[in-house]
C-alpha positions as CSV (number, residue, x, y, z in Angstrom):
1,M,0.0,0.0,0.0
2,T,1.3,3.5,-0.7
3,A,1.1,6.4,1.6
4,S,-1.9,8.7,1.3
5,A,-2.7,12.3,2.2
6,T,-4.6,11.0,5.3
7,P,-2.8,12.3,8.4
8,A,-1.5,9.8,10.9
9,P,-3.6,9.3,14.0
10,T,-2.5,11.3,17.1
11,D,-0.7,9.7,20.0
12,E,-4.0,10.1,22.0
13,E,-6.0,8.4,19.2
14,I,-3.6,5.4,19.1
15,A,-3.7,5.1,22.9
16,A,-7.5,5.3,22.8
17,L,-7.7,2.2,20.6
18,V,-7.1,0.0,23.6
19,G,-10.4,-1.3,24.8
20,H,-12.2,-0.9,21.4
21,R,-14.7,-3.7,21.2
22,F,-15.9,-5.3,17.9
23,A,-19.7,-5.6,17.6
24,G,-19.7,-9.3,18.2
25,G,-21.9,-11.9,16.4
26,E,-22.1,-15.5,15.4
27,R,-20.6,-17.7,12.7
28,K,-21.2,-21.3,11.7
29,V,-19.0,-23.3,9.4
30,E,-21.0,-25.8,7.4
31,H,-19.7,-29.1,6.0
32,W,-19.3,-27.8,2.4
33,E,-17.1,-24.8,3.6
34,N,-15.0,-27.1,5.8
35,W,-14.6,-29.5,2.9
36,L,-13.4,-26.7,0.6
37,L,-10.9,-25.4,3.3
38,T,-9.6,-28.9,3.8
39,D,-9.5,-29.6,0.0
40,C,-7.4,-26.4,-0.7
41,T,-4.8,-27.7,1.7
42,Q,-4.8,-31.0,-0.2
43,R,-5.8,-33.0,2.8
44,P,-8.8,-35.3,3.4
45,P,-11.6,-34.1,5.7
46,M,-10.9,-34.8,9.4
47,S,-13.1,-37.2,11.2
48,G,-16.1,-36.3,13.4
49,G,-16.8,-33.0,11.6
50,L,-13.6,-31.4,13.0
51,L,-13.0,-28.0,11.4
52,H,-9.7,-27.5,9.5
53,P,-7.5,-25.2,11.6
54,V,-7.2,-22.7,8.6
55,V,-10.7,-21.5,9.6
56,L,-9.1,-19.3,12.2
57,F,-7.8,-17.0,9.4
58,H,-11.3,-15.7,8.7
59,V,-14.0,-17.2,11.0
60,P,-13.2,-15.2,14.2
61,I,-13.1,-11.9,12.3
62,Q,-16.5,-12.7,10.7
63,A,-17.9,-14.0,14.0
64,A,-17.0,-10.7,15.7
65,S,-18.9,-8.9,13.0
66,T,-15.9,-7.0,11.8
67,S,-13.6,-7.1,8.7
68,I,-10.0,-6.6,7.9
69,G,-11.0,-3.3,6.2
70,E,-12.8,-2.1,9.3
71,I,-9.9,-2.9,11.6
72,F,-7.6,-1.3,9.1
73,S,-9.7,1.9,9.2
74,I,-10.1,1.9,13.0
75,C,-6.3,1.8,13.3
76,G,-5.6,4.7,10.9
77,G,-4.5,2.4,8.0
78,G,-5.2,5.1,5.4
79,A,-2.2,7.1,6.8
80,A,0.1,4.1,6.8
81,G,2.9,3.7,4.3
82,S,2.5,0.0,4.7
83,V,1.1,-2.6,7.1
84,T,3.0,-5.6,8.2
85,L,1.6,-8.7,10.0
86,L,3.9,-9.0,13.0
87,G,2.3,-12.3,13.9
88,Y,-0.7,-14.2,15.1
89,E,-1.3,-16.9,17.6
90,W,-4.0,-19.5,17.4
91,D,-5.1,-21.1,20.7
92,F,-7.3,-24.1,20.3
93,L,-8.9,-24.7,23.6
94,A,-11.5,-27.3,22.5
95,P,-12.3,-29.0,19.2
96,L,-14.1,-26.8,16.6
97,I,-16.9,-28.7,14.9
98,E,-18.9,-28.2,11.7
99,D,-22.5,-26.9,12.0
100,V,-22.0,-25.4,15.5
101,V,-22.9,-21.8,15.9
102,Y,-19.9,-20.0,17.6
103,R,-20.1,-16.5,19.1
104,G,-17.3,-14.1,18.3
105,D,-16.2,-11.6,20.9
106,G,-13.1,-9.4,20.9
107,G,-11.3,-6.1,20.5
108,I,-8.1,-4.2,20.5
109,V,-5.9,-5.1,23.5
110,D,-2.7,-3.2,22.9
111,A,-1.6,-0.2,20.8
112,N,1.8,1.4,20.9
113,R,3.4,4.2,19.0
114,C,7.1,3.9,18.3
115,R,9.3,6.9,17.6
116,D,13.0,7.4,16.8
117,S,15.3,9.3,19.1
118,S,14.4,12.6,17.5
119,G,10.7,12.0,18.0
120,V,9.7,11.1,14.5
121,I,6.9,8.5,14.3
122,L,8.2,5.2,13.0
123,H,5.2,2.9,13.3
124,D,2.2,1.9,15.4
125,D,1.9,-1.6,16.7
126,I,-1.7,-2.7,17.2
127,C,-2.9,-6.0,18.7
128,F,-6.4,-7.4,18.6
129,V,-7.8,-10.6,20.2
130,I,-11.0,-12.4,19.2
131,E,-12.4,-15.4,21.0
132,L,-14.8,-18.0,19.7
133,L,-17.3,-19.2,22.3
134,D,-19.5,-22.4,21.9
135,P,-23.2,-22.5,22.6
136,T,-22.5,-23.0,26.4
137,D,-20.3,-19.8,26.4
138,R,-17.1,-21.8,26.8
139,T,-14.1,-20.2,25.0
140,V,-13.0,-22.8,22.4
141,A,-10.5,-20.7,20.4
142,R,-8.6,-17.5,20.7
143,V,-6.9,-15.6,17.9
144,T,-4.3,-12.9,18.7
145,T,-3.1,-10.8,15.8
146,R,-0.5,-8.1,15.7
147,W,-0.1,-5.5,13.0
148,R,2.5,-2.8,12.4
149,F,1.5,0.4,10.6
150,L,4.5,2.1,9.2
151,R,3.9,5.9,9.2
């Protein structure tokens, strides 16, 4: 992505991101979708309707009723020279199963502005966490994602 004329968020705006909550919602992965996700990794479907782990790339974001674009916008992505994925962690706390409605809940848990020794903004590091909860409200998966916005 190239830099735009959009000004970078202020220090206060970056700090205020912590605690932002996504709307939350629900998401179910049906058999056909799980089959496609499994097939694209060139593996046979797992037994017992287990979801392929790759679902954690997109299902938590959809279950939390947000999108990559919305998160990008909230974090001031239009002012970024580029965005880098610093990493993500997937915690599977219980099996994820086809045709189960999971609730998504999450938000931004960390936001840091980094400057050089002369005070010039280098980048903003933003971390968001989304949990998937089963119908009994037990957390079954947690996704932690960290982005770096170069300014």
